[in-house]
N, C-alpha and C positions, 0 to 999 in steps of 0.2 A: 570497480574492475580496472579502471585506468591506473589507479594506485598500485594494484596487484601486478599489472603488466610492467610498470616501471620498476617495481621491486625485483621481478624475475629477470628483467633485461639487464639490471645492474650486475656487474661482476662481483662475485662473493669474495674474490681475492683469496680463495682457499679451496682445498680439496674437500669434496663433499662425499659422504658415504650414503648409506641407505636413507631414503627420504624420511623426514620426520615432520610432524605437524608443528609449525611455528606457534608458540604460545602467546600470540598477540604482542609482538614487540611494540614498544612505545613509539618509536619512529625508525625509519630506515634511511640511510644515506650511504652512498658508495657500497651498497650491498649489505649493510649491517644494521641491526636493530638492537634495542636494549630492553632489559627487564629489571624492574626495581624489586628489591627484597628488603624487608624491614621498613621502618617508618622514616620518612624524611625528617631531617633535623634531629636524628637520634644517633647514638654510637653504633647501633645495629644496622644502619642503612647501608645497602650495597647496590650498585648498579652493574649488572652483568651484561655481557655482549653476546649477540647471536649473529651467525652468518645467514646468508639468504636461505639456506636449507633448514634453518631453525635450530642448528647445533650451537651450543654454548662454546665460545672461543675466548682466548685471552687477548685483550687489546694491546698488551705488551709484546707478546710473542707471535700471535697468529695473524694479525693484520700486517700485510706487507709494508715495508718502508716506502717503496716506490711504486708508482703505477706501472703496469706492464713489466713488473720485475722479472728478470730471468735468473734470479738466485735459485740455486738448487736446494730448496728447503722443503721439498716434498709437495710443492704446490704447482700444478701445471699452469703456465702463464703464457700470454701472447707475446709475440716479438715486439720490441719497442718500435713505435711508429716512425719517428724521425727525430732529428736533433732538437726540434722545437719542444719535444715532450720529455727531454732528459731532466728537466727541472721541475717535475711534478711529483709531489710526495703526499702521502697520507698523513693527516693530523688527527689525533684524538682530542676532542674538546673536553677539558676537565672543569674549567671555570668560565662561565659566560661573562662577557664584559659588564661592568657596573655592579657585579655581585661581590659579596665579601666572604662567603663560606669557603674555607680552604679545602677544596676537594682535590683528590689525587688518586692516581692508579695505585692500588694496594700491591706493591711489589713483593711483599712477603706472604701473600695469600694465594691459594690455588686459583687459577684462572684470572687473577689480578683484577678484580672488579674495582670500580671507582668508589671511594669512601671519603668521609670527612676526616681530615687530620686531627689529631689530639695534641693538646699541650697541657701538661700537668693533670691529665685525666679528664680534661674538658674539651668539648668541641672547639676547634680553632677557627677564628674569624680574623681576616686580615683587616687592619684599621684603615680608615679613610685617610688619604694623604692630600691635604688641601692643594688645589680646589677640586679634587676628583672624588668620585664615589666608587669605592671598591677597585677592582682591576680595570685598567684603562685599555685593555685589549681583550679579545677572546684568548684565553690561556689554555695551553694543553701540552701535548707531548708528541714526539715522533716515535711511532712504534718501531720495534726491532733496532733500537739504539740503546746504548748503555755507557754511562760515564764511569769507567772502571775505577774504583777507589784504590786499587793497587798500582795504577799506572800514573806516573807523574807527567802532566801535560808539558810538552816542550815550550809552549807559548806562555804559560802562566806560572810554571814551576810549582804547581799544586796538583794534588791528585783529584780524581773525579768524585762526584757527590753521590755515587751509587744509585743513580736514577736514570730514566730515559732523558734524552735531550728535551729541554723545554722550548715551547714555541709561543711567541706573541703574535697573534694574527691581527692585522691592522685594518681589515676591511670595514665596510660601513654597516654590515648586518650584525645584530646581536645574536649569536649562535646559542644552541642549547647544549646542556651537559650531555655527553655521550655521543654527540654527532661525530661522524667520521667524514672529514672533508678533504678535498684535494687542494693543496696549496703550492704556490710558487715561492721559492726561497729567495729572499732579497739581501740578507746580510746577517750579521751575528755580533753579539756583544759578550765579552768575557767578564762575567760577574765572579768575584771572589767572595764566597759566602762562608764566613767563619773558617777560613783557611782552605776551603775546597773549591775546585773549579766547577762552576755552574753556568754553562753556556746558555745564552738566550738567543734563539733564532728569531729573526724578524721575517715574517712571511705574510702573504695575502691570499685569501680564498680565490681560487681561479674563477669562481662564479660571481665574484663581486662585480658590480657595474663598472668599476674603474680599473679592474685588474689588468686590462690590456695596456695601461699606461705605466705599469710598474714592472721593471726588469732587473733592477739592482738597487743598492742602498741609496745611491744619489737621487733616485726617483722619489724616494720617501721624503728627502729633504726638499725636493722641488714641489711636489704635489700635496704634501702634508707638512708644511713648515711648522716647526715647533714640536712635532710629535716625538721625534727622537730625543730631543732635550727633555721633554716631559717623561719619557720612558726612563732615561738615565736618572733623573731626579727621583722618580717613584721607586726605582729599584735601590737607590742609595738609602732612602729614608724609611722604607716600609717596616723595618724591624725596630726602628728607634722607639716607637710608642711602647714596645715590650720591654724597654730598658736596655736594649742591645746597642752597640755602636753602629755607626753608619757602615754600610757595605763598601767594599773597595772593588776596583775594576782593573783588569789587565789592559794594556795599551793606553793607560791614562784615560779610560772611558771612551776610546775611539770605536765607533762601529765599523767593523770590517765588511768587505764586500761579499758578493754572492760566491765568487770563486773560493774565497777563504772559508766561507761557511760550508760549502760542499765538501771541502777537505775534512773539516771537523766532523761532519755527518758521516762520511765514509769511514773515518777512523772509529767512531762510536758504533757503527754497524758491525765492523770487524770484531770489536770487543764483545758485542752481543752474540755474534756467531760462535766465538770461542766459548762463551759461557754456556750457550745452549748445547754445545757439543761436549761439554764437560772437559774443556781443555784449559780451564783456569779456575781459580777459587771464586765461587759465587757467593759465599757468605750466607746470609739469611734470605737471599732472593729466591722466590719460588718460580721455578722454570716449567711448571706443568703447562703443557700445550696440547692442542688437538691436531694441528696441521703441519708441524715440522717433523715429518715422519722419521727422519734419521736421528732425531734427538733422543737420548736415553731418558728424557723426561716426558716423552710423548704418551698420551692417554687416548682412549677411545671416546667417541661422542657419548656413549652410554655411561662411561665412568664420569665424564664431565657433568652430565645431567644429574646423576645420583648425588654428586657433591653439592650442586646448586640447590637441589630440592631438600637437602639436609640443613641448609643454612638457616632459613627462616621463611615464613609465609610471604606471599607476594605483598607488595606495598598497597595498603588500602588507600582509597582516595581521601584526600583531606576534605573536610566540610567547606562548602563555599560560603564566604561571608557576604551577606546581603545587607545593604543599608536601607532602613525603613524610617520614613518620616512619621513621627508621632504628633499629629496635629493638635491634640488636646494640650500637651505640655509644651508644644512648640520647641521640641528638642530633637536632635538627631540621634537615634539609638542604633547600635550595631547588634544584630542577632545572627546566629549561625544556624543555617538550614542546610542539612546534608544533601549534596547533589542537586541543589536548586539554585538558580541564578536569575533573579528578576529584580527590577527596580521600579519604584513608583511611590505615590503618595497614598496613604491609607486613611 
């Protein structure tokens, strides 16, 4: 009951229509839940998003960029509380820290679920960069932003990479794929990825135990010494094991401050709005949305549900692996028992 009350009290961040029965979202945060379709670790796997009313929504287009946003996107919102809250943004977590599967928002699919990226027809995994395991932050994106591939960035002299702006969340908690969290923006790094501008936002979860100590990029240097250097090194090298050259950076790899980052975010938000209103070339981007009512790409919750239900069956639970001690052979044997988790000596 308490969990239900927390879910209902959280803002959905969106316009809701007729009440619908939520189909058991896997988790909910900031008013959103997720539903898996297909099997994990397969090319068919998709993670769809739902708002608090149980309606399927796009994490790219329907989740507001800012908390208490006053943008006229068809979503009734509260008035911003005060200046202290102007630096609060929503982040969609795609890749939890220390994991390797290259998960991403499927920008070219209806409702933009999270899927695993492919390389040469195979599931893509990011290699470990010594001495780290997988991604060294919780990695994700800012919704309602778009790095326009037709616009040359004045700071980097390169066009955008055709994706939402990436976020490296540096808090202490390992987050879960599909979580929608509130973050404070601290700074930004200009990565040049194969000739394209690929901004990396540095942010921290507002619910992190140490969040109150972080207000700008210099606080990262002060309270997490070496983290920015590790970030720069990781981003420089992570494609080298694939046979590609080291990545380059704008500003000679200098991390810019919060004010600079907010300007970049605002610009990317304007590019996104132009795309959703069909005022620019969107290419293969799928702009289907449920809550941006003035958009020509708007669809009804019923249409969204019909699409999701046509994708594939819900994700079945994976068997739980149980370790069992075989006393006769004095060896440790692994057996798989579905939906059972127990340990002990037999």
